[in-house]
ZADO-1210 file (C-alpha; in nm, 4 decimals, padded with zeros to 6 digits):
<atoms>
<atom x="27.8568" y="-02.1040" z="28.6251" code="MET" pos="1"/>
<atom x="27.9887" y="-01.8510" z="28.8732" code="ASN" pos="2"/>
<atom x="27.7155" y="-01.5805" z="28.9147" code="PRO" pos="3"/>
<atom x="27.9676" y="-01.2958" z="28.9643" code="PRO" pos="4"/>
<atom x="28.1457" y="-01.4048" z="28.6471" code="ARG" pos="5"/>
<atom x="27.8162" y="-01.4102" z="28.4550" code="ILE" pos="6"/>
<atom x="27.7321" y="-01.0639" z="28.5873" code="ALA" pos="7"/>
<atom x="28.0755" y="-00.9349" z="28.4884" code="ALA" pos="8"/>
<atom x="28.0368" y="-01.0712" z="28.1359" code="ARG" pos="9"/>
<atom x="27.6917" y="-00.9157" z="28.1000" code="LEU" pos="10"/>
<atom x="27.8328" y="-00.5846" z="28.2198" code="LEU" pos="11"/>
<atom x="28.1099" y="-00.6065" z="27.9570" code="LEU" pos="12"/>
<atom x="27.8494" y="-00.6707" z="27.6881" code="LEU" pos="13"/>
<atom x="27.6476" y="-00.3686" z="27.7961" code="VAL" pos="14"/>
<atom x="27.9572" y="-00.1473" z="27.8008" code="ILE" pos="15"/>
<atom x="28.0731" y="-00.2817" z="27.4655" code="ALA" pos="16"/>
<atom x="27.7326" y="-00.2296" z="27.3088" code="GLY" pos="17"/>
<atom x="27.7319" y="00.1271" z="27.4374" code="PHE" pos="18"/>
<atom x="28.0840" y="00.2030" z="27.3160" code="LEU" pos="19"/>
<atom x="28.0637" y="00.0271" z="26.9808" code="VAL" pos="20"/>
<atom x="27.7862" y="00.2605" z="26.8795" code="SER" pos="21"/>
<atom x="28.0366" y="00.5446" z="26.8994" code="CYS" pos="22"/>
<atom x="28.2761" y="00.3905" z="26.6494" code="ILE" pos="23"/>
<atom x="28.1720" y="00.5386" z="26.3196" code="ASP" pos="24"/>
<atom x="28.4887" y="00.6999" z="26.1936" code="SER" pos="25"/>
<atom x="28.6301" y="00.8274" z="25.8663" code="ARG" pos="26"/>
<atom x="28.9940" y="00.9300" z="25.8226" code="GLU" pos="27"/>
<atom x="29.1282" y="01.0857" z="25.5039" code="GLU" pos="28"/>
<atom x="29.4950" y="01.1751" z="25.4478" code="PHE" pos="29"/>
<atom x="29.6665" y="01.3655" z="25.1687" code="TRP" pos="30"/>
<atom x="30.0448" y="01.3057" z="25.1501" code="LEU" pos="31"/>
<atom x="30.2866" y="01.5124" z="24.9395" code="GLU" pos="32"/>
<atom x="30.6141" y="01.4020" z="24.7816" code="ALA" pos="33"/>
<atom x="30.8186" y="01.5909" z="25.0421" code="ASN" pos="34"/>
<atom x="30.6529" y="01.4077" z="25.3314" code="GLY" pos="35"/>
<atom x="30.4167" y="01.6869" z="25.4350" code="SER" pos="36"/>
<atom x="30.0407" y="01.6572" z="25.4198" code="GLY" pos="37"/>
<atom x="29.7032" y="01.7108" z="25.5781" code="ARG" pos="38"/>
<atom x="29.4209" y="01.5046" z="25.7217" code="ALA" pos="39"/>
<atom x="29.0502" y="01.5242" z="25.7970" code="GLU" pos="40"/>
<atom x="28.9058" y="01.2962" z="26.0642" code="ILE" pos="41"/>
<atom x="28.5410" y="01.2618" z="26.1637" code="THR" pos="42"/>
<atom x="28.4106" y="01.0478" z="26.4488" code="CYS" pos="43"/>
<atom x="28.0488" y="01.0169" z="26.5571" code="SER" pos="44"/>
<atom x="27.9576" y="00.8999" z="26.9081" code="LEU" pos="45"/>
<atom x="27.6497" y="00.8906" z="27.1300" code="PRO" pos="46"/>
<atom x="27.5866" y="01.2166" z="27.3135" code="ALA" pos="47"/>
<atom x="27.5604" y="01.0103" z="27.6326" code="ALA" pos="48"/>
<atom x="27.9206" y="00.8952" z="27.5849" code="ALA" pos="49"/>
<atom x="28.0323" y="01.2541" z="27.5266" code="ALA" pos="50"/>
<atom x="27.8638" y="01.3597" z="27.8514" code="ARG" pos="51"/>
<atom x="28.0860" y="01.1146" z="28.0393" code="LEU" pos="52"/>
<atom x="28.3784" y="01.3364" z="27.9343" code="HIS" pos="53"/>
<atom x="28.2152" y="01.6733" z="28.0022" code="GLY" pos="54"/>
<atom x="27.9937" y="01.7002" z="27.6950" code="GLY" pos="55"/>
<atom x="28.0864" y="01.9297" z="27.4082" code="ASN" pos="56"/>
<atom x="28.2958" y="02.1551" z="27.6333" code="VAL" pos="57"/>
<atom x="28.4922" y="01.8661" z="27.7825" code="GLY" pos="58"/>
<atom x="28.5544" y="01.6973" z="27.4456" code="ILE" pos="59"/>
<atom x="28.6549" y="02.0305" z="27.2912" code="ASP" pos="60"/>
<atom x="28.9060" y="02.0906" z="27.5734" code="HIS" pos="61"/>
<atom x="29.0579" y="01.7419" z="27.5379" code="MET" pos="62"/>
<atom x="29.0990" y="01.7759" z="27.1609" code="VAL" pos="63"/>
<atom x="29.2386" y="02.1295" z="27.1833" code="ALA" pos="64"/>
<atom x="29.4937" y="02.0212" z="27.4457" code="THR" pos="65"/>
<atom x="29.6007" y="01.7229" z="27.2366" code="PHE" pos="66"/>
<atom x="29.6509" y="01.9380" z="26.9257" code="LEU" pos="67"/>
<atom x="29.8406" y="02.2036" z="27.1199" code="ARG" pos="68"/>
<atom x="30.0758" y="01.9490" z="27.2797" code="GLU" pos="69"/>
<atom x="30.1588" y="01.7654" z="26.9547" code="THR" pos="70"/>
<atom x="30.4461" y="01.9438" z="26.7749" code="PRO" pos="71"/>
<atom x="30.4143" y="01.7200" z="26.4667" code="ALA" pos="72"/>
<atom x="30.0813" y="01.8903" z="26.3916" code="ILE" pos="73"/>
<atom x="30.1689" y="02.2317" z="26.2502" code="THR" pos="74"/>
<atom x="29.8188" y="02.3657" z="26.1792" code="ARG" pos="75"/>
<atom x="29.4796" y="02.2457" z="26.2937" code="SER" pos="76"/>
<atom x="29.1160" y="02.3213" z="26.3536" code="SER" pos="77"/>
<atom x="28.8423" y="02.1196" z="26.5177" code="HIS" pos="78"/>
<atom x="28.4732" y="02.1271" z="26.5947" code="ALA" pos="79"/>
<atom x="28.2445" y="01.9419" z="26.8350" code="VAL" pos="80"/>
<atom x="27.8707" y="01.9497" z="26.7784" code="ARG" pos="81"/>
<atom x="27.5742" y="01.7577" z="26.9134" code="THR" pos="82"/>
<atom x="27.2568" y="01.6934" z="26.7186" code="GLU" pos="83"/>
<atom x="26.9930" y="01.4870" z="26.8943" code="GLY" pos="84"/>
<atom x="27.1584" y="01.1837" z="27.0506" code="GLU" pos="85"/>
<atom x="27.4799" y="01.1980" z="26.8460" code="ARG" pos="86"/>
<atom x="27.7957" y="01.4021" z="26.9005" code="THR" pos="87"/>
<atom x="28.0336" y="01.4506" z="26.6089" code="THR" pos="88"/>
<atom x="28.3996" y="01.5438" z="26.6439" code="VAL" pos="89"/>
<atom x="28.5742" y="01.6807" z="26.3347" code="THR" pos="90"/>
<atom x="28.9494" y="01.7403" z="26.3049" code="LEU" pos="91"/>
<atom x="29.1427" y="01.9085" z="26.0271" code="LYS" pos="92"/>
<atom x="29.5190" y="01.9116" z="26.0617" code="LEU" pos="93"/>
<atom x="29.8388" y="01.9664" z="25.8659" code="ALA" pos="94"/>
<atom x="30.1885" y="01.8317" z="25.9215" code="PHE" pos="95"/>
<atom x="30.5351" y="01.8862" z="25.7774" code="ASP" pos="96"/>
<atom x="30.6567" y="01.5284" z="25.8213" code="SER" pos="97"/>
<atom x="30.4580" y="01.2071" z="25.7936" code="ALA" pos="98"/>
<atom x="30.7450" y="01.0343" z="25.9750" code="MET" pos="99"/>
<atom x="30.6954" y="01.2628" z="26.2772" code="ASP" pos="100"/>
<atom x="30.3190" y="01.2142" z="26.2569" code="LEU" pos="101"/>
<atom x="30.3704" y="00.8391" z="26.2880" code="ALA" pos="102"/>
<atom x="30.5023" y="00.8943" z="26.6411" code="GLU" pos="103"/>
<atom x="30.1761" y="01.0456" z="26.7687" code="ILE" pos="104"/>
<atom x="30.0379" y="00.7122" z="26.8917" code="ALA" pos="105"/>
<atom x="30.3203" y="00.6883" z="27.1468" code="SER" pos="106"/>
<atom x="30.3326" y="01.0569" z="27.2389" code="SER" pos="107"/>
<atom x="30.2617" y="01.1915" z="27.5910" code="PRO" pos="108"/>
<atom x="29.9781" y="01.4001" z="27.4458" code="ALA" pos="109"/>
<atom x="29.7706" y="01.1011" z="27.3403" code="ILE" pos="110"/>
<atom x="29.8479" y="00.9232" z="27.6688" code="ALA" pos="111"/>
<atom x="29.6452" y="01.1947" z="27.8428" code="ARG" pos="112"/>
<atom x="29.3363" y="01.1124" z="27.6362" code="LEU" pos="113"/>
<atom x="29.0887" y="00.8395" z="27.7457" code="PRO" pos="114"/>
<atom x="29.2528" y="00.4980" z="27.7495" code="GLY" pos="115"/>
<atom x="29.0718" y="00.3699" z="27.4387" code="ALA" pos="116"/>
<atom x="29.2270" y="00.6487" z="27.2293" code="ALA" pos="117"/>
<atom x="29.5672" y="00.4780" z="27.2174" code="THR" pos="118"/>
<atom x="29.4203" y="00.1561" z="27.0759" code="HIS" pos="119"/>
<atom x="29.2065" y="00.3476" z="26.8259" code="LEU" pos="120"/>
<atom x="29.4962" y="00.5704" z="26.7161" code="ALA" pos="121"/>
<atom x="29.6947" y="00.2541" z="26.6549" code="GLY" pos="122"/>
<atom x="30.0615" y="00.1708" z="26.6284" code="GLU" pos="123"/>
<atom x="30.2474" y="00.2982" z="26.3227" code="VAL" pos="124"/>
<atom x="30.5794" y="00.1653" z="26.1984" code="THR" pos="125"/>
<atom x="30.7750" y="00.3048" z="25.9051" code="THR" pos="126"/>
<atom x="31.0896" y="00.1891" z="25.7312" code="LYS" pos="127"/>
<atom x="31.2801" y="00.3470" z="25.4458" code="LEU" pos="128"/>
<atom x="31.4726" y="00.1112" z="25.2161" code="SER" pos="129"/>
<atom x="31.6472" y="00.3181" z="24.9540" code="GLY" pos="130"/>
<atom x="31.3628" y="00.5224" z="24.8090" code="ARG" pos="131"/>
<atom x="31.0934" y="00.2722" z="24.9123" code="THR" pos="132"/>
<atom x="30.8807" y="00.3654" z="25.2130" code="LEU" pos="133"/>
<atom x="30.7178" y="00.0779" z="25.4033" code="HIS" pos="134"/>
<atom x="30.4302" y="00.1915" z="25.6258" code="LEU" pos="135"/>
<atom x="30.2179" y="-00.0236" z="25.8547" code="LYS" pos="136"/>
<atom x="29.9461" y="00.0825" z="26.0966" code="ARG" pos="137"/>
<atom x="29.7687" y="-00.1507" z="26.3371" code="SER" pos="138"/>
<atom x="29.4455" y="-00.0436" z="26.5130" code="VAL" pos="139"/>
<atom x="29.2849" y="-00.2510" z="26.7886" code="SER" pos="140"/>
<atom x="28.9164" y="-00.1652" z="26.8458" code="PRO" pos="141"/>
<atom x="28.8760" y="-00.4940" z="27.0325" code="GLY" pos="142"/>
<atom x="29.1160" y="-00.3717" z="27.3036" code="LYS" pos="143"/>
<atom x="28.9457" y="-00.0326" z="27.3167" code="ALA" pos="144"/>
<atom x="28.5997" y="-00.1891" z="27.3503" code="LEU" pos="145"/>
<atom x="28.6092" y="-00.4648" z="27.6158" code="PRO" pos="146"/>
<atom x="28.3725" y="-00.7513" z="27.5432" code="GLY" pos="147"/>
<atom x="28.2760" y="-00.6230" z="27.1980" code="ALA" pos="148"/>
<atom x="28.3852" y="-00.9504" z="27.0374" code="ALA" pos="149"/>
<atom x="28.1032" y="-01.1282" z="27.2275" code="PHE" pos="150"/>
<atom x="27.8312" y="-00.9086" z="27.0785" code="LEU" pos="151"/>
<atom x="27.6066" y="-01.0575" z="26.8065" code="PRO" pos="152"/>
<atom x="27.7117" y="-00.9543" z="26.4551" code="ALA" pos="153"/>
<atom x="27.3702" y="-00.7958" z="26.3971" code="SER" pos="154"/>
<atom x="27.4428" y="-00.5380" z="26.6674" code="GLN" pos="155"/>
<atom x="27.7593" y="-00.4346" z="26.4856" code="LEU" pos="156"/>
<atom x="27.6034" y="-00.4092" z="26.1404" code="ASP" pos="157"/>
<atom x="27.6476" y="-00.0730" z="25.9722" code="GLY" pos="158"/>
<atom x="27.9548" y="00.0320" z="26.1695" code="PHE" pos="159"/>
<atom x="28.2842" y="00.0580" z="25.9847" code="ARG" pos="160"/>
<atom x="28.6330" y="00.1945" z="26.0139" code="LEU" pos="161"/>
<atom x="28.7203" y="00.3864" z="25.6974" code="VAL" pos="162"/>
<atom x="29.0705" y="00.5108" z="25.6168" code="THR" pos="163"/>
<atom x="29.1593" y="00.6823" z="25.2881" code="ILE" pos="164"/>
<atom x="29.5132" y="00.7679" z="25.1744" code="MET" pos="165"/>
<atom x="29.5920" y="00.9978" z="24.8809" code="HIS" pos="166"/>
<atom x="29.9562" y="00.9407" z="24.7844" code="LEU" pos="167"/>
<atom x="30.1944" y="01.1357" z="24.5565" code="PRO" pos="168"/>
<atom x="30.2666" y="00.8257" z="24.3451" code="ALA" pos="169"/>
<atom x="30.1243" y="00.4825" z="24.2728" code="ALA" pos="170"/>
<atom x="30.1858" y="00.2215" z="24.5428" code="VAL" pos="171"/>
<atom x="30.4043" y="-00.0814" z="24.4793" code="LYS" pos="172"/>
<atom x="30.2042" y="-00.3019" z="24.7183" code="GLU" pos="173"/>
<atom x="29.9210" y="-00.2638" z="24.9705" code="SER" pos="174"/>
<atom x="29.6432" y="-00.4527" z="25.1482" code="ASN" pos="175"/>
<atom x="29.3827" y="-00.1816" z="25.0793" code="ALA" pos="176"/>
<atom x="29.0203" y="-00.2822" z="25.0291" code="THR" pos="177"/>
<atom x="29.0353" y="-00.1030" z="24.6961" code="ARG" pos="178"/>
<atom x="29.2817" y="00.1074" z="24.4967" code="VAL" pos="179"/>
<atom x="29.1777" y="00.4093" z="24.2926" code="GLU" pos="180"/>
<atom x="29.3268" y="00.6979" z="24.0932" code="ASN" pos="181"/>
<atom x="29.5874" y="00.4872" z="23.9168" code="GLY" pos="182"/>
<atom x="29.7193" y="00.3404" z="24.2402" code="GLY" pos="183"/>
<atom x="29.7571" y="00.6742" z="24.4196" code="ARG" pos="184"/>
<atom x="29.4456" y="00.6475" z="24.6381" code="THR" pos="185"/>
<atom x="29.4040" y="00.3644" z="24.8872" code="LEU" pos="186"/>
<atom x="29.0788" y="00.2904" z="25.0682" code="VAL" pos="187"/>
<atom x="29.0418" y="00.0582" z="25.3654" code="TRP" pos="188"/>
<atom x="28.6881" y="-00.0248" z="25.4820" code="GLU" pos="189"/>
<atom x="28.6610" y="-00.2674" z="25.7728" code="THR" pos="190"/>
<atom x="28.3298" y="-00.3841" z="25.9221" code="PRO" pos="191"/>
<atom x="28.3261" y="-00.3386" z="26.2990" code="MET" pos="192"/>
<atom x="28.2263" y="-00.7055" z="26.3405" code="ALA" pos="193"/>
<atom x="28.5727" y="-00.7987" z="26.2077" code="LEU" pos="194"/>
<atom x="28.7603" y="-00.5085" z="26.3666" code="ALA" pos="195"/>
<atom x="28.6730" y="-00.6148" z="26.7224" code="VAL" pos="196"/>
<atom x="28.7968" y="-00.9713" z="26.6659" code="ILE" pos="197"/>
<atom x="29.1475" y="-00.8929" z="26.5440" code="SER" pos="198"/>
<atom x="29.3561" y="-00.5775" z="26.4855" code="PRO" pos="199"/>
<atom x="29.2942" y="-00.3839" z="26.1663" code="VAL" pos="200"/>
<atom x="29.6172" y="-00.3524" z="25.9689" code="VAL" pos="201"/>
<atom x="29.6725" y="-00.0915" z="25.6967" code="ASN" pos="202"/>
<atom x="29.9967" y="-00.1269" z="25.5040" code="ARG" pos="203"/>
<atom x="30.1536" y="-00.0134" z="25.1792" code="PHE" pos="204"/>
<atom x="30.4867" y="00.0308" z="25.0019" code="GLN" pos="205"/>
<atom x="30.5662" y="00.3263" z="24.7806" code="ILE" pos="206"/>
<atom x="30.8695" y="00.4649" z="24.6023" code="ASP" pos="207"/>
<atom x="30.9075" y="00.8196" z="24.7287" code="ILE" pos="208"/>
<atom x="30.9363" y="01.0696" z="24.4427" code="PRO" pos="209"/>
<atom x="31.2384" y="01.2992" z="24.4816" code="ILE" pos="210"/>
<atom x="31.0902" y="01.6458" z="24.5539" code="PRO" pos="211"/>
<atom x="31.1786" y="01.9281" z="24.3150" code="TRP" pos="212"/>
<atom x="31.3083" y="02.1366" z="24.6036" code="THR" pos="213"/>
<atom x="31.5635" y="01.8656" z="24.6813" code="LEU" pos="214"/>
<atom x="31.6554" y="01.8381" z="24.3159" code="ILE" pos="215"/>
<atom x="31.7111" y="02.2131" z="24.3072" code="SER" pos="216"/>
<atom x="31.9235" y="02.2017" z="24.6222" code="CYS" pos="217"/>
<atom x="32.1431" y="01.9367" z="24.4615" code="ILE" pos="218"/>
<atom x="32.1530" y="02.0470" z="24.0972" code="THR" pos="219"/>
<atom x="32.2029" y="02.4203" z="24.1399" code="ILE" pos="220"/>
<atom x="32.5308" y="02.3899" z="24.3378" code="PRO" pos="221"/>
<atom x="32.6494" y="02.1149" z="24.0983" code="LEU" pos="222"/>
<atom x="32.5674" y="02.3310" z="23.7967" code="THR" pos="223"/>
<atom x="32.7554" y="02.6239" z="23.9443" code="LEU" pos="224"/>
<atom x="33.0511" y="02.4030" z="24.0290" code="ALA" pos="225"/>
<atom x="33.0573" y="02.2563" z="23.6775" code="CYS" pos="226"/>
<atom x="33.0360" y="02.6064" z="23.5336" code="GLY" pos="227"/>
<atom x="33.3371" y="02.7205" z="23.7334" code="VAL" pos="228"/>
<atom x="33.5370" y="02.4155" z="23.6211" code="VAL" pos="229"/>
<atom x="33.4458" y="02.4736" z="23.2560" code="ILE" pos="230"/>
<atom x="33.5410" y="02.8402" z="23.2767" code="LEU" pos="231"/>
<atom x="33.8733" y="02.7480" z="23.4269" code="ARG" pos="232"/>
<atom x="33.9400" y="02.4931" z="23.1531" code="LEU" pos="233"/>
<atom x="33.8500" y="02.7440" z="22.8844" code="ARG" pos="234"/>
<atom x="34.0616" y="03.0211" z="23.0336" code="LYS" pos="235"/>
<atom x="34.3414" y="03.0915" z="22.7810" code="PRO" pos="236"/>
<atom x="34.6922" y="03.0241" z="22.8985" code="THR" pos="237"/>
<atom x="34.9164" y="03.3275" z="22.9258" code="SER" pos="238"/>
<atom x="35.1348" y="03.3924" z="22.6189" code="LYS" pos="239"/>
<atom x="35.5105" y="03.3613" z="22.6733" code="PRO" pos="240"/>
<atom x="35.7116" y="03.6808" z="22.6950" code="ASP" pos="241"/>
<atom x="35.8696" y="03.7459" z="22.3476" code="PRO" pos="242"/>
<atom x="36.1970" y="03.8186" z="22.5198" code="GLY" pos="243"/>
<atom x="36.1820" y="03.4973" z="22.7124" code="GLN" pos="244"/>
<atom x="36.4085" y="03.2253" z="22.5824" code="VAL" pos="245"/>
<atom x="36.2390" y="02.8941" z="22.5598" code="THR" pos="246"/>
<atom x="36.4657" y="02.6185" z="22.6785" code="PRO" pos="247"/>
</atoms>
């Protein structure tokens, strides 16, 4: 075999082994009937990897800039801490529109993060058919971690991608690992050994409940309009003038 090619492959394995150890993430989303919601995201990575991006200060600056330059995120807080050889990044954010949040993966803000961030954030597609929302998210750790697919499965044991969705109503269909809370909580748990081979796809369909605020906006004007019509119908007709001769 070509020695340079062998060396390149070994280098990819070393890099992949180093980076894979950083992928220990947990995402949890709470979605409301009106499309707003909040999320908590925690990612643990080796402190050595964090130092490549300026350590705690550099990571904190990158995250703060991303949050500030993403209009879809209305409120947020974050923390970066290092304990021993592990650095943990925690995000808490709120948003007014899940549809707008779905555009983050293709936003200029995330493009300024390290290249792997785009593949780990994933591609989100949404479609609304009547009242049914179809949502699909595809994450590609294999593209973010070059050569990870060649690592032995034992080296990837214990690492998972976990995504949890709390929805305002029971789903009609999903590919979640498990469904809880009467169909309103979806949990996806994917072993890293599988995630690096092919994209991880999270999808579900849900009938969107009509929010009470929208109902109020529609029913109050209709009620008033109906009231005016009824009053007009009930208004007594004027009596004819006694001196008026009826033809």
